[in-house]
N, C-alpha and C positions, 0 to 999 in steps of 0.2 A: 569619597569613593571615586576611583578612576572610572572613566567612561567604559573601559573594557569590562569592568565588573557588572555593568548593567546587563551584559549578556547573561550573566549568571542569574540575575533576577528574572529575566524573560524566560530562560530555560526552565527554571523552577515553576514559573507561572504556567507555562505550557504543559509541563508534566502534571501539575495539580489540576489543570483544567480537564484533563483526560482521566483524572482519578487514578493515576498510576504511581506506584512507589518507584524508587530509583532503579531497583532491579528490573521491574516490568518495563520501564522506559528504556533501559539499556538493552533488554532483549528485543524490543521492537526495532531498534536501530542497529543492532549488532555490535555493541561495545560492552565493556565491563561496567558493572555498577560503580566501581571505583572511579572510572572516567566521569560518569555523571555526577558523582559526589564532588570531584575536583572542579568540574565546570561550575556547579552551583555555588561552590565556596570561593570561586574566582581564582583558584590555584592554577588553572590552565584553561585553554579555550578548545572547543571542538575543532577537529581537522576540517578541511574543505569537504572531504568525503562524508564525514559525520554530519556536517551542516546540510549537505544536499539530502542525505538520508532522513534527517529530522524534518526538513522541509517537505519532502515527498510523502513521508509516512504520516505526518500529522497535518498535512495540508496547510502549511503556513509559509509565508515568504521568507527567504533568507534576509531580505531587507529588514523585516521586523525582528528577526532573531538577532542580527548584528547591530542594528541601529535604532530599533524601535519605530521604524518608519512603516506606515501602512497599518492595515487591520491586524489586531492580535487575535488570539484564539477566541472563537465565539462571537467576534465583533461583526463579521459578515463573511460570506464565502469568498475564498481566494481562488480565482479561476484563471491561472496564467494562460495567456494566449487564447482566451476563450475556450480552452479545453474543458472537459467535464469534471475536473478535480473538485471535490467537495460535494458534488451532486450525488455521487455514488455513496459517500458516507451518509448523507442525509437519507438516501433511499433505504439503506440497510437499517438505519435507526428507526425509520418509520415502519418498515415491514417486520420488525422484530419486537413487537410490544411485550412479549413474554420474557425477553432477555433482560439481563441486568445492565446492559450497556457498559460493561466493564472491559477488561483486557481482550477477551475473545471477540467481542463485537468490534472493537477498534482494530484488531488484527484482521478480521474478516473484511471490514470496510477498507482498510489499507491495501489488502490483497486485491480487492475488487478495483480500487483506483489504479493500482499497479498494472493489473490485467488490462484495464481499459486503455491506459497509456501505451502499453506494449502493442495492443491490438491496433490502435490508431497509427502506429509507426510501420505496420506491416504493409506489404504490397497487396493490391486488391485480390489477386488470386489466392494468396495465403489467408486473407480475411475470410473469403468465401469458404475455403476448405475447413477452417476452424469453426466457422459458424455452422456449417453442415454437421460437423462432428459433434458440436455441442447440442444441436437439436436432436440428433439421433440418440445421444447419451441421455438427454432429458426424457425422451420418449421411451427409454428402455430398450431401444433396438440396437442391435450390433450394427456397426457401420457396414453399408453395402460395399463390397469390394469393387472399386472402379477397375478400369483397365490396368491400373497400377495398384499394387497393394499399399496399405498405409506405410509399411516399412520402406517400400521403394520411394514413396513420396517423401517420407521423413529423411531418408538418406540423400535425397536430391537437394535438400535445404542447406543453406549456409549455416555456420555454427551459431550465429545470432538467432536466426529463425528456429533452429533446433531447440535452443535454450528457451525461447519464448513458447514453443509448443509444449515442452516439458513443464514449464511453469503453469501453463493453462491446464494441463492434465492434472497437475497437483492441486490446482484450485478446484477443479471439478470433484476430485476425490475428497478434498476437505469439505466441500459443500455437501456432498452426498452423506458423509459421515455425520455432519451436523444435523442434516434432515432426519437421519435414522435415529439419532439420539433424542431429537425433539418430538419424534412420533410416538 
């Protein structure tokens, strides 16, 4: 077997570690199940974009995916640059004892990791605004209108920060719907 084919073995190992079929794995990273099947059979290799998405979604280093270097899935937490990746996944798994720890839990943990990484990249003012909004949402209060309305604040953000705010709001909606279903 050529060295490149070991990538296929590691991708399959990663997918099976998370108890996902090829379709579920593909959905988590935004590719077709056929791509995943081709990767696992060694017919093709993931693109750079797909590798990065796999790495961030499943909290595994690209070095391990490509070369088998470093910890594999479940061997120990991979925390690049001492960021909190992996800690969030563990938190969700511990706080959700009634869940099956299947696709929905992995997706929720991945979203939380993504949210944390986005939050860490924001400027301090945006972090404070989002934190205040999240607290008010959690407490069931409508945001108190500041001197500027939410829409005015939102419109003043650059495109990257607007996208991050929308992702955060989607996460909150997803979280609330999960809480209502589990109540």
